N, C-alpha and C positions, 0 to 999 in steps of 0.2 A: 422942842426936841424934833429933829428931822424925822420924816416918815420912815426913811430907811432904818434908822436906829430903833424906832418903835417896832418894826417888823423883825428885827434880829434880836431884840432884847430877850425874848423867851428862849432862845437857844443858848444863852450865856452859861447856865449851869452845865449844860453837856459840854461845851467847849472847855470850861475850868476842869470838869472831871477828866476830860480826854488829855489835856496837857499835863495835869497831875499824875494821871496813870503813866503817861509816856515818860515823864521824868523819872518816876520811881523805878519803871521797868529799866530804863537805860542805866541808871545808877546801881541797881542790882546786878546787871550784867557785867558793868565795869568792876564792881567790887568782887564778884565771883570769879572773874577771869584773873584778877590780881592775886588770888590765893591758890591758884593751881599751876601746875607746870606745863610748859608748851607740849602739845600733843594730847593733852588730857581733855575729856569731854565734860561739859558742865551745863547745868540747866538753871537759868535764871530769867526773870522778867517774861516768863512764859515761853521761852525758846532754848532750844538745846543747841549748843555750839561747841567747837573745838578750839582751843586756844592754838593759835598759829604757831609753827616751828619756823623761825626766821633765819636766814643764812647770815645776815648782818644785824648788828643791834639797831633797834628803832626806838625813839623816844615815844612812840605810840604803842598802844596795846591793841594787837590784831587777834581777831577770832574768824573762824570759818563756819559756814554753815555746812555740816557734814553731808546733807543731801545734795547740795548744789556745788560745793566748793568755793562759793562766793566769799571773798574775804572782806571783813568789816572793821573799820577803825572804831573801837569801842569808846575810846576817850573823845573823839570827835562827836559820836553820837550822843554821848552824856552830855557834852558842852552844848551841842545844838538843842537838846531837849530842855536843858536848863534855861537857855536864853529865850527859847520859845515861851516857856512858862513865865519868865520874868516880863517879858513884853505883854503877854495877856493881863498879868497881874498889874502892871503899870497903867495900862489902858482901863482896866476895871476899876481900880481904886483912885485914880485921879479924874477920869472922864475926859481926858485929852484925846485929840484926833491922832490918827496913825501918822499924819505929816508932822505933828508936834513931838511924837515919840522920836523921830529920827533927829530932832534938834536938841535932845537932852544932852547935856555934857556934865562933866564934873564941876563946872563952874555955875550950873544953874541952881535955882532956889529949891526946885524939886528934889535935886540930889540929896539934900540935906535929910530928907525923909526916907533914906535907904539905910538898911543894916548891911555893914560889910563884914565880910569874913574871908579866910583862906581855905580853899577846898582841900580835901584829902590829897589831891594831886599837885598841890602847891599854887593853884591859881587864885588870884583875887576874884571874889564874888560879891555881888551886891543884890538885894531884893527889896522891894518896897515894903515899908511897915506903916502901920497906922500910927497916927500921932500919939495915941494913948500908950503905945508900947514902949 
């Protein structure tokens, strides 16, 4: 094992906890925003936001921070947090290097160890699973 890997191994539990927490918070914000009307305030994932009132239809779900007015794409945030979690899980469960992660495709042998499903927003998702599952 490389010395750099040995030095970073103790922080792995903290990294896993952070990506799981971020993924759950982003999913909670998206779910909460889907169930309210534009202009209403909601609290989810530790934040209070207002669902944005849009002049034109958008395929994205937007919310604004009431304090700053900064607009956020909650669907993109949820997607980014999911794929960040998935990348960390692949690295953790397989032991591959980050360079190898970028080479994974649907044709690779590793891909067969993923569980696939369709998300609530209709997107295909995949996550690594242990061989015993």
